Steps between C-alpha positions, in 0.01 A plus 500: 500500500354265244169566322203264451235559232158348574222487239128436562225439243292814563574847644247456782659168594847657504376769739351239737812280492735794557293622795513154663867427434617846606263513799346812348833688475556509124528809281303523173611629160234516231583391146371642172330174399278458807744273688648642819828401663522443877838510676626405846792329673489165673651154544524262201603138538877480574587847372410684816366851448403582136302764311166370369323638194144370443313575177255320274387416151138522381435137412689350206792708374514330159248350261549268206419619147593432142779706347372805311517324162216269608268745675307597186170318457490585130849399389564183704346158440377384844661157454841673516429600861565144619869517403589869477743666745366657818647755735448628849375858519429724796137466603464875551777686315394834655592371846857419386504230766827336391682834509342577839610165648853536362521849649381382844745205486808720462747435777302202637673177597195277562154458351200375702182427303162540671279403207174308546568138586358332191628406155432846359696647790795271425490618139506866607801417721703413193371808316635716783830311505535551124439874539778544760754241377736768367487694826511236776798275446430126469126554559409141405715362781328354807739698716379830351127461426244373751127429490258572784207260547200634690122461507378801697600861560548471877802572719539131581481377140717772346775491762489121493543505122798734538664250735439202266586637155512251215577532129291556182365188329614501137286202400178670611607816316560297182155341523351851489719587200373189324136584575546857379656387172240231431210733576654774283568281195181294513267783599634754250508258206140385543373845601656684207378248245140467614460871581608606149306217335163557669507878542574524130181309422237590763377832631313427824745292705505776768850412615822683421703180533410139417752356740621150577683406816628159618321559833237753398342281231452184713350731766250623242448137395363411845240779473393401147478131592252583776308719253488207255380265775214742570409536132510125433311408814169325439265509800339175607171471687500294818256420779540443874279422800458708814345356815330718763456338842507564876379772733635761455506412134836407351599467131706189425724446197474191280788252525491436120565870440332527160386294201495604135196297384162640594311169484743344751465804728119472489517127574723561807269784612198269489686237703571754772140624497384147582630559853353732762791475744879502486731298723783685677798275424759702692570834666875558537703793625871576463742788540640644178780747439586768246877537493663835557694638203861426422753783506451758225695485173478721191253293300256476790531875563409574137212250508341646813552861391316423176217283632454656845610862469423565133859615439665365185826302540710764322379779730517271804870432443572870452334573835684212669836619367429848633419355843824299488725793407344701784580219742140399584513143363765244408611436140180442298641270230530150640379150418546376857191449718669350807666702776869417565567317826690800640229752403395703805121487469447640849704812423299566185178455695617748767544763226125481426368506857487883542279532188162668540370295205591143597695537827235317705519198269883506509504499882244217511709292259816570705333343805390196295786460253477208254772353280459583129427240233778343297536609137760514223846645552612617154835617637455862393348737759291457815123544458350849482451637852445841663820663626384837631170628639301745291178695544217534252585869450856416387383371159241542231198266509636215283847500660341474844278211388801304375696571820198412716459170315869408544481570874178307550623210289815476711293491822274240342796267437573480876138475616286195567325311223131575462301224678135413440262211567333322209178307568373272221163322493437222248144388418376210286177488302467158342825454308569874470730680745492866602716705735538843654795668672529783751818682602545677835806711585712392798814718469538782246880457509690694234180655362488732803776699331439395138138610520426460128520122549250499787291186552154646454185424696449182702250259343227328705569134574282247313186420709545120471576213738679192375278188466173692487265573211386843394209612288579610145361849445568518127710360216593721207643430156709800390625564148822688433779536245875471509672838458819602320815592691553869569770713342842481665567745778845649553543282808421183303732607218785557748445146632513353148817693416667378818395139436635501143819695572405803292705795624643558845351659809649828371378474139152347543330837567686655204371234257141543621532878471640464146207302361267766641704790360520338155120478482504117501281476811290743700437490874138500612316483831654252742842538330387259227711488185287510183696443175442753222443399138865577425623281785271212400597514132871511583487191722283307254744596225798369697308181568434448128864554400703371798317430829830495692531876447211555738526195727677544836725197443755684283554782745510276805774297328697818432454605864630157606814550288550850640480359851774252409721793393431673832602185687815456291372172353471619138723707274372849417595486130366149447158588641487828308591340164259210552201720586569750220529219243163351602315832490663605173368185332158564651506860377586397145216245502267767641587743219446235234154417637381848600210463254329267751493777761410762238179311421389552860589871491313538171180369656533721810637835383439749219750540213680834485316599181169481689625678812526867589375808316639722226747749645792650302655446158783261422800676344560211262159439341314815618209286622352539847647276768294335775550617860488194731461617859516163681842408638742551341368820339606515135419617150442238233512557123305219336628591154871486598437238773711702746464562874623814675523493881356806678566641850246412769272800543275726299608518132338741255572626150720813528317739272611445138874484568717242325848364567746652246691171480232239432174688436318328789241717673623629837318394817477670840548290814368619835431371849294809585551871551722439804681201350756444226419577137693522175449466124642198320517327164378138527769379259790686666368393843559136400794551260718792623650680197791653692780336690441707815121460503378222735248240391149592613597867509284791387580809297644646820794256464538530121809688380364590156668836424202681345176327604285753691408234762847362569729532798729729300217745438311494832774413752538763774754384758650218698257321732496627856514152655640225276845464347419459130158657446406817318200722573302527176210734426176299470231662287272198451247631754519872413384744629626297796879513469769321694862393495547126532821302546554246223658253743325533838168625639596861571232742373493882524169664408525846347328778302146372542266647238776615263405473131852435372844415642812480287844380606755747363854438379647738759621379841470663839822679590454408869406132495548380143140387444325578172289815499130475423253734335154503662186648342161565670178642356467870575205451735652200680859611556654385828807721481509761773521789252219361281726428203391243244848362424830465687827309455729386778641215706233282660717469812670840531259756356307704757217540246445121508557424869131511600398282202723201582450242775757600758473190716703304244789744521846342539840664459657412167820304440816643347559480124707200390713568195413267218187384685218343298181686444375626833848534648451709814574866526642694788351760727192462713182690436464849625272597786133470432543264205387143457848363551767393260414199296753616249741381240612488142180327400544563131844349445391343171419842354861633532417841641165523322632509142302273261700222331643587158395165354191333648574159347863512610381574852254210481768267367718581800224393741314230311557136590 
């Protein structure tokens, strides 16, 4: 029997597909990386009975990055990023997705790809094929690998897709590769340069990254342009006439609208006042219509969620994707707003009829079904429609509101248009004309189900008869002023991005979310986007140096070229080289003229020397450095003109301790009593002195052989949860003591109230962890026998068991010979102990003996 491997984009989607294709008869095997495998037997094309194996990825398998030589911000000139080599890396190395896919593909003869049916999905198809190419023979052949195309998670759609399998589209996959490379090179080059330049000069930018993005920056540009329009707006005074006539009295609007010269307005007012009566020129009545909506696409969904539901586009798409993977709606990423000719609208409507929320409306529409409006067929997916009935209690509040809107919008598209009668009366006074209009509802149409678009109250008809005269009750001259436009809302910004080709239906919410996260704009009441000072200065700076960097024209041209790649009309390498060459020249010009942007920053932000407050001493000049708490948190030495990045959290001077390597004062980082904390040297944190110490690591990762705060001195055992971490004694908050992993968030609180804890050179004979010596004051001892001092293993000693948090207990791993510091030890903890987080945590100390030559030991470690 032959084997078929099938791969979906998400684990939840794989489960739904397997259940449908196997008719609920599949078996499930759970993987270590969160992706399960579903197996069953069934018929496949012309092979007869085969064994199916359905699993999934978790989005993209691979991501593009520069090779390691070019990842350093300090050592690489950003202009090199336009030409340097790149490589594909696993998005989440811990998941080992390529290894997992290759393992699941063993023994398989065919590959069927069930990735999302968009360009990103096509790209993931080829990532999966690359991962299994050494396992499935001839995987790039059309006779081996197939592609399923579907738009909804229903029995009909999925089984139909299985019967009409196609093949992956390499051109669409290449267009995604091109976009990824352009965004990486352009974004990283500009971002690295301007982040280092401005954060090295100003202290109150309040942003950890001064980023540039080919889509993100034009998106910000729209917001700043509206802000500039508001700031530059000059109000003008105007005047207009209002006529009051008839019984009951009716207010009529002036045909001239308004005039901007007061003397002319007064002259026209006096002419009208010369008359006591007005002549009714005409009274006309006609039926008017408000068209029902077109079918729902992604952009319209995001617009309505923002303006009508108060849900941002990024969150709205997350909710919609969740509804899709659960089978409640069709695929939510589509540009099409016209139903296909073969779309069964009646069947979809029948799904909604049993609903207790809108079932009555669905049944009424079924008995008066109307053809939907025509729209645009983009050739991707059908419009967004409900596929399965849900109840309010099935979801949280926001998810239900999105689902409810999609259902009601669908019913609105097959309802009647709203019909109302408009009656208009026109009156003449001398040479001046006035009119009034009244609207009366005839048929509520689609607004019966889309209630938020309801017509409103009927207006009384004008009390006039054509050809008669009516007495003028009053004439008023009213003064007013023109007003500025309002700030852009998210819905308006989405419209502008769609019109100018900035981003795709999938990336638009990401770009809007990015400019909010980067502190370039803030969202206020009504989902209005208000640019911050940083966002305004950035855009104005780009406009001074090279306006095309912030205008939408550049990106829309790139998007046009990427579309040509997807259609097979343009060569991948030609487009890539052309775009990179243009942006490289623009970057070089930007760097040469950065002073123009710096002038704007200088007038808006405070120099580093004037920011922050005195904190700790510099190890080079022994002067106090300034602590700048706004993002990114850092220390600044004005005498040496050096910046030192700090971790995000509470940073205090750690008593009077100094680093033995560079003489900088040690600092203590903490996120609270229950959070992570560790001491660190600001210089070593930014410039690791040892080869095995990570950048932005504290003393708990430092392998200095004799420093009393280092990993070698305070390390206890291998971490109980992660592969590479070591549990290190943390004394920064004493008399609150804890063990913290130097790689992950595992924390074990212990020995509360102890006055002193020392990590000894001796190891536990049972688990291999370092022994500790614990001292209490005589009147505050927490040992059961009242002793002031005891030594033992924190995990195995019965004297310590009641003083250690037992809920973190995990059995320890076996010792690995030659393991690095923290290599795990054997043997679980004994009964009644906290559990065996154990290991040879002091590997650098060589059995506890001090090094014969301190400098020789340093030389062996020092980079």
